[in-house]
C-alpha positions as CSV (number, residue, x, y, z in Angstrom):
1,M,95.1,137.7,88.1
2,K,92.4,136.6,90.6
3,Q,89.4,134.6,89.5
4,T,85.9,135.9,89.9
5,R,83.4,133.7,91.8
6,L,81.7,132.8,88.5
7,E,85.0,131.8,87.0
8,S,85.8,129.7,90.0
9,I,82.4,127.9,89.8
10,I,82.9,127.3,86.1
11,E,86.4,125.9,86.7
12,V,85.2,123.6,89.5
13,F,82.2,122.4,87.4
14,L,84.3,121.6,84.4
15,N,87.0,119.9,86.4
16,T,84.4,117.8,88.2
17,A,82.4,117.0,85.1
18,T,85.5,115.9,83.1
19,G,86.8,113.9,86.0
20,F,83.4,112.2,86.4
21,V,83.3,111.2,82.7
22,I,86.9,110.0,82.6
23,S,86.4,107.9,85.8
24,W,83.2,106.4,84.5
25,L,84.7,105.5,81.2
26,V,87.8,104.0,82.9
27,W,85.5,101.9,85.1
28,L,83.5,100.7,82.1
29,F,86.4,99.9,79.8
30,V,89.5,99.4,81.8
31,V,88.3,97.5,84.9
32,P,86.8,94.6,82.9
33,V,90.1,94.1,81.1
34,F,92.3,94.0,84.2
35,W,89.8,92.8,86.8
36,P,87.0,90.9,85.1
37,E,85.5,89.9,88.4
38,L,84.8,93.6,89.1
39,A,83.0,94.2,85.8
40,T,79.6,95.8,86.5
41,P,76.7,97.0,84.4
42,P,77.0,100.7,83.3
43,S,74.3,101.8,85.8
44,V,76.3,100.3,88.7
45,A,79.5,101.8,87.4
46,F,77.6,105.2,87.1
47,W,76.5,105.1,90.8
48,L,79.9,104.0,92.0
49,T,81.4,106.9,90.1
50,V,78.8,109.3,91.7
51,L,79.8,108.0,95.1
52,F,83.6,108.5,94.4
53,T,82.9,112.0,92.9
54,V,80.9,113.1,96.0
55,T,83.6,111.8,98.2
56,S,86.3,113.7,96.2
57,I,84.3,117.0,96.2
58,T,83.8,116.7,100.0
59,R,87.5,116.0,100.6
60,S,88.6,118.9,98.3
61,Y,86.2,121.3,99.9
62,G,87.5,120.4,103.4
63,W,91.1,120.9,102.4
64,R,90.2,124.2,100.6
65,R,88.4,125.5,103.6
66,F,91.4,124.4,105.8
67,F,93.9,126.4,103.7
68,A,91.5,129.3,103.2
69,G,91.2,129.7,107.0
70,D,93.7,130.7,109.6
71,V,94.4,127.1,110.6
72,H,97.0,126.7,107.9
73,R,99.1,129.4,109.5
74,A,99.6,127.2,112.5
75,V,100.8,124.5,110.2
76,H,103.1,126.9,108.5
77,R,104.6,128.1,111.8
78,F,105.1,124.4,112.8
79,V,107.0,123.7,109.5
80,L,109.2,126.8,110.0
81,R,110.0,125.6,113.5
82,L,111.0,122.2,112.2
83,K,113.3,123.8,109.6
84,T,115.1,126.0,112.2
85,T,115.7,123.1,114.6
86,N,117.3,120.9,111.9
């Protein structure tokens, strides 16, 4: 079954929001235990998590657009050629 646009937006939002919270909590509680020299105040950890989240969204969007477009077909043909030559 194919997702509607609304369902896709909800999935992306929930995935990103949970990933953000988990990443922030890991930074707050795990980093000081293993790397005390990297311990930061919660506000700094928050903004670092924002930076990494925006970077991740941008990367994911780029790959999604790549595979949604016709460009991935060229990669597929290339891989098939590699298989037939081996």
